[in-house]
C-alpha positions in Angstrom: 0.3 0.2 -0.2 1.2 3.8 -0.1 2.4 6.0 2.6 2.9 9.6 3.0 5.4 10.8 0.8 5.3 8.2 -1.8 5.1 9.3 -5.6 2.3 7.7 -7.6 1.2 7.8 -11.3 -2.4 7.8 -11.9 -4.4 5.9 -14.9 -4.5 9.3 -16.9 -0.9 9.4 -16.8 -0.3 12.5 -14.0 1.9 12.0 -11.1 0.6 13.0 -7.6 2.6 12.7 -4.2 0.8 11.1 -1.4 0.3 13.8 1.4 -1.6 11.4 4.4 -1.3 7.8 5.4 -4.2 5.2 4.5 -7.4 6.3 6.3 -10.9 4.9 6.7 -13.6 7.2 4.5 -17.5 7.0 4.9 -18.3 7.1 0.8 -21.7 8.4 0.5 -23.9 8.8 -2.6 -27.1 10.9 -3.2 -29.3 8.0 -2.0 -27.1 7.5 1.2 -27.7 11.5 1.9 -31.4 10.8 1.7 -31.7 7.8 4.0 -29.4 10.2 6.8 -32.0 13.0 6.2 -35.0 10.6 7.1 -33.1 9.2 10.3 -31.5 5.9 8.6 -28.0 7.6 8.7 -26.6 4.5 10.1 -27.3 2.6 7.2 -26.0 4.9 4.9 -23.2 5.0 3.0 -20.2 2.7 2.8 -16.5 2.4 4.4 -13.5 2.0 2.3 -9.7 3.1 2.4 -8.9 6.3 1.0 -5.6 8.6 1.1 -5.0 12.2 -0.1 -2.3 13.5 -2.6 -1.4 16.5 -4.2 -0.3 17.3 -7.7 2.7 19.0 -8.0 2.3 20.6 -11.3 -1.3 22.2 -10.4 -0.6 22.0 -6.2 -4.5 20.7 -6.7 -5.3 18.3 -3.7 -7.5 15.3 -4.0 -8.9 11.9 -2.3 -8.0 8.8 -3.8 -10.5 5.9 -2.9 -8.7 2.6 -2.9 -10.6 0.5 -5.7 -12.2 3.4 -7.3 -8.9 4.9 -8.8 -6.6 3.1 -10.4 -2.8 4.1 -9.8 0.7 2.7 -9.6 3.1 3.5 -6.9 6.6 4.8 -8.6 8.9 5.8 -5.8 8.7 5.2 -1.9 9.1 8.0 0.1 12.5 7.0 1.3 13.7 7.1 -2.3 12.8 10.7 -2.9 14.5 12.2 0.0 
């Protein structure tokens, strides 16, 4: 898996630096928010693993959800320093 400081390449060819460790994220769709608003929030959403990245070219930050986004690790944090 990835660690903070790793360099990854996304499927579209853009490179990003991992800025966080892997954490648990509650992924919610539109129908999940509807369930939540009607008192069924405990049943809404799914939990998945995610991590944050920043794109050096633009400075934009993004959350990467493991399993939804195709990426490959280019180098470890130790190799970059």
